[in-house]
C-alpha positions as CSV (number, residue, x, y, z in Angstrom):
1,X,-7.0,29.8,1.4
2,X,-5.5,26.5,2.4
3,X,-6.6,23.6,0.3
4,X,-6.1,20.2,1.9
5,X,-6.3,18.4,-1.5
6,X,-3.0,20.1,-2.5
7,X,-1.3,19.0,0.8
8,X,-1.7,15.3,0.2
9,X,1.1,13.6,-1.6
10,X,2.1,10.1,-2.5
11,X,5.6,9.0,-3.6
12,X,5.9,5.8,-5.6
13,X,9.4,4.5,-6.3
14,X,10.7,1.2,-7.7
15,X,14.4,0.6,-6.9
16,X,16.3,-0.9,-9.9
17,X,16.7,-4.7,-10.0
18,X,14.2,-5.4,-7.2
19,X,10.7,-6.7,-6.7
20,X,10.0,-3.9,-4.3
21,X,7.5,-1.1,-4.7
22,X,7.9,1.7,-2.2
23,X,4.9,3.9,-1.2
24,X,5.5,6.9,1.0
25,X,3.5,9.9,2.0
26,X,-0.3,9.7,2.1
27,X,-2.2,6.7,0.9
28,X,-5.7,8.0,0.9
29,X,-8.8,8.7,-1.1
30,X,-7.0,11.4,-3.0
31,X,-4.0,9.2,-4.0
32,X,-5.5,5.7,-4.1
33,X,-6.2,5.7,-7.9
34,X,-2.6,6.6,-8.7
35,X,-1.3,4.0,-6.3
36,X,-3.7,1.4,-7.7
37,X,-2.5,1.9,-11.2
38,X,1.2,1.8,-10.1
39,X,0.5,-1.5,-8.2
40,X,-1.3,-3.1,-11.2
41,X,1.5,-2.1,-13.6
42,X,4.2,-3.3,-11.1
43,X,2.4,-6.6,-10.4
44,X,2.0,-7.4,-14.1
45,X,5.8,-7.5,-14.5
46,X,6.9,-9.2,-11.3
47,X,6.8,-12.8,-10.2
48,X,6.7,-11.7,-6.6
49,X,5.5,-8.4,-5.0
50,X,7.0,-6.7,-2.0
51,X,5.7,-3.5,-0.7
52,X,7.8,-1.2,1.4
53,X,5.3,1.1,3.1
54,X,7.4,2.3,6.1
55,X,7.3,5.8,4.6
56,X,3.5,6.1,4.7
57,X,2.5,9.0,6.9
58,X,-1.3,8.5,6.6
59,X,-3.6,5.8,5.4
60,X,-7.4,5.9,5.3
61,X,-9.9,3.2,4.5
62,X,-9.4,3.6,0.8
63,X,-5.7,3.0,1.2
64,X,-6.2,0.0,3.4
65,X,-8.7,-1.5,0.9
66,X,-6.1,-1.1,-1.8
67,X,-3.5,-3.0,0.1
68,X,-6.0,-5.8,0.9
69,X,-7.2,-6.0,-2.7
70,X,-3.5,-6.1,-4.0
71,X,-2.9,-9.0,-1.6
72,X,-6.0,-10.9,-3.0
73,X,-5.1,-10.0,-6.6
74,X,-1.5,-11.3,-6.2
75,X,-2.8,-14.6,-4.7
76,X,-5.3,-15.1,-7.5
77,X,-2.5,-14.6,-10.0
78,X,-0.3,-17.1,-8.1
79,X,2.2,-14.5,-7.1
80,X,3.8,-14.1,-3.7
81,X,2.9,-10.9,-1.9
82,X,4.5,-9.4,1.2
83,X,4.7,-6.1,3.0
84,X,8.0,-5.1,4.5
85,X,8.4,-2.4,7.0
86,X,4.7,-1.8,8.0
87,X,3.7,1.7,8.7
88,X,2.0,2.7,11.9
89,X,-0.7,4.4,9.8
90,X,-1.9,1.0,8.6
91,X,-2.4,-0.2,12.1
92,X,-4.1,3.0,13.2
93,X,-6.5,2.8,10.3
94,X,-7.2,-0.9,11.0
95,X,-7.7,-0.2,14.7
96,X,-10.1,2.6,13.9
97,X,-12.2,0.2,11.8
98,X,-12.0,-2.5,14.5
99,X,-10.3,-5.0,12.2
100,X,-8.7,-7.9,14.1
101,X,-5.0,-8.5,13.4
102,X,-5.7,-11.6,11.3
103,X,-7.6,-9.6,8.7
104,X,-4.9,-6.9,8.2
105,X,-2.3,-7.0,5.5
106,X,0.5,-9.3,6.6
107,X,4.1,-8.1,6.8
108,X,7.4,-10.0,6.6
109,X,9.7,-7.6,8.5
């Protein structure tokens, strides 16, 4: 029997000597707790946060909420926050929710 829970994966990498956190794979209800903890740990040690999410294959509302919350958390901590290489999955999720472009996570490149 195929179990969709086992099929969902999230890859989290931090290249050395950078302020970049890379998320790839599936950012969804099943992986958001792991991604949240990685983001909190990463944000605690960095003066500026850059997310590279071009490798995201899927993103659901839980994933989108995490990105928006990370942006707010960084701002409250006085840290710069940016997303480079936005993933189409983010736009698709935001479109499905009817979110206007101004309310979506901003990206730099």
